[in-house]
N, C-alpha and C positions, 0 to 999 in steps of 0.2 A: 528585551523580551523575545523568547523563542517564537518559533513557527510550527503549526501541526500540519504535517503533510501526510497523504495517503498515497501509497503506490500499489498498483494491482495490475493484474493481467487479465485481458478480456477478449473475448471472441467478437466478431462482427455483429452477431446478434445479442451482445450484451452479457454473455455468460462469463461468470468468474470462477465457477466451481471447478475444483480438483484439476488445477492445470498441470500439476507436477506428476502425477501417478494415478494408477487405477484404484489404489487403496486409500488415497488421500482423504476423500469425501464422497462416499457412495451414497449418501442419505437422499431419501426421495427416489430411490432406484436409479440413480444417475450412473450411466455405463460408459461415459466417455473420459473417465479420468485419465490424464496424461496427454490431453490434446495439444499442449504446447510443445512437446518433445521435438517433433520434426522441424521446429523453425528457429531453433538456436543458432545464434551467429556471433561473431567477435564484437561487433558494434553494439549488440544488445548487452553483451557483458560488460562493455565499457560503461554504458549508459548506467547500468546497476552499480557498479563500482564507484561511479561519480556521485549517485545518489547516496550510497552508504558513507561516503567521505564527507557528507554533510551533516550525519547524524550526531546528536548530542545525547540521546535517549531513546528508547523504543516504547511504544504503547501497542499491546497485541491483544487480540482476542484469545479466548481459552484454547480453542482447536489449533490455531495457528502457534500459539505458544508451546502446546504439547508436541507438536511436529518438530519446532526448532529445538525444544529441550531434549527430544530424543535423538537428536543427530549431532548438534553442533558442539556440545561439551567434549564429544568423543573424537571430534575432527578439528581441534583447536590448532591454528596455525598463525602465529604473530605476523607473519608476511602477507596473510591473506586478509585484505580489508574487510570482508563479509565476516569472516570467523572471528577476527580480533575484536571488532566492534560488538557483535552479538554477544560475545563471551564476556566482555569487560565492561561495557557501556550499561547503564541503568535501564532495567527492563520493568514496565508496569503493565500488569496483567488485568484486564477486566474479567472478573470472574466471581460468582457466587458460590462455587463449589470447591475450588482449590483453596487450601488454608496454609498459612505459614507454619513452619519454615520452609521455603523454597529450596530444592536440591540445587538448582541452577543459581550460581553465584549473581549477585547484584539484581536480584528478582524481588519485586513487590507485588503483592496481590490487592487489588483495589475493588471493592464491590460496588455494585451499580448505583446504591444510594449516594456514594461520596464521589462518583466518578467525574462529574463535570466540574465540581469544586477543586478536585485534585488535578485535573488537567490545567486549570488556570493556575493553581499554585506551582505546578511543575514549570510552565511555560514562563511565569514571572521570574524564575530563578535560573533561567538559562538564556543563552544568546544564539544557539544553533536550533537544529530541527529536531522535534519530537516527531519520530517517524512511525507510522503505521504500515506494516506490510501485510497484504492479503486481509485476513480478519473481516470477512464479509459482513457478518452481523454488526460488529463494532463500527465498521466503516459507514454502514447505512445509519446507525444511531448517531454518530458524530455528524453526518451530512444533515440529517433531519434537524439538528440544532444549530446549523451554521457554525460549526467549530472548526471545519476544514478550511485551511488557507490556500492549499495547493494540492491538485491531484496529478499524479502521474500515471497515465493510462498507457499501457504497452498492448495495442490492438492488433489482434492476429487475424490473418486471412481464413477464418473458420467460421462455419455456420454449424450449430448443434441442434437448434430447434427446441431445446428445454435445458433446464438447469437453473441454478441460483443466478439471479441477475445482480449486476455490480450496482446498478442504481435503479431499482424498482419503483421508489418511491418519489423519485425527482421529476418534476414537471418543467416543461419548457420555460414557464415563467420564473423558475427559480434562476436560471441563467448561469451561464460560465462563459469565461472569456479565454481564447487561447493566448497562450503566452509564446510557445515555441512549438514547433513540430518538426519531427525528424522522420524521415523515410529510410528504411534499411533495405537492403537487398532481397531478403526473404519475403518482403511485401507487408511488414507490419508497421505500425506508426506509434510513435510515442508522443502524444500530446501533452503538454503541461497545462493544466486547466485550473487557474485561480477562480473561486467563486467570486461574481460580482458583488461588490460591496463597498463600505467606506474604508478602503484600504487600498495601498499601492500594489499594483501587480506588473509582472515583467510582460512586456508587449513587444515583440520583434526585437528582443535583447535589450531594450531601453525600458526604463522604469517610466510608467504613466499611470495616472490615478484612473481607477474604475470610474467611468463616466455614467451619466443617465441614459444612454442611448438605447438601453434595453439589452436583452438577453441575445447572445450570439446563437447561430444555428445549433441545435443539440447534437453532440458528437455521439458516436457510437461508443459505449463504453467498454479488471483486475489483475500473475507471476512468471519463468524462462530458463533456458539452458545454453550453455556455451562457455561459461567462465567458472572458475573454481567455486563449487558451491551453489551456483545459480538455480540448479534444479530444486534445491532445498529453500529457495526463497519464495514461500507462498503461505 
């Protein structure tokens, strides 16, 4: 069975909105789009490529899908792991407004009524990761239903004071356990956080069952620049 993972880029005060550019998501009067740009580095690029290397399919929200679909089909490169996987692997899009047929190959639209059962069906048929990138509303919907098996949070040394939160409805009692923590030179962190539950999680690079000891301290919680196409991963 496959694993559902979420990767997102987030500030120290928990904002995930519009990391890549000012026009990405100005909803709610958000004026800080592109906050991630000054912090790209080679190590972050390597981390993102490693995550993409584990993808077997993608699950995306409508907004993130439209950003990707407007860029990646025109920038295809079989030698680029990000471009090659996004353009060729199956993509499932949670949407009630977009209708088939999709212009981007290997894309399937799934409405909310059937989303949870479709996720179960997809995971049952695969061995790798079903990956969510960005897709804030979708990620929160998945977390609220305990469907996320691993979070990859790239945390940047930025305080914005407002914007869409990555985990606005998560309470400390829900609990996450840290599996790995990487610290890069630009000052951001990449925690991998499997939710506590009846499953095995990576802890300190070893497999250990999630135990009954209760939730870990709540981390600050969503996308980066520095590798090919990295600024388009959001």
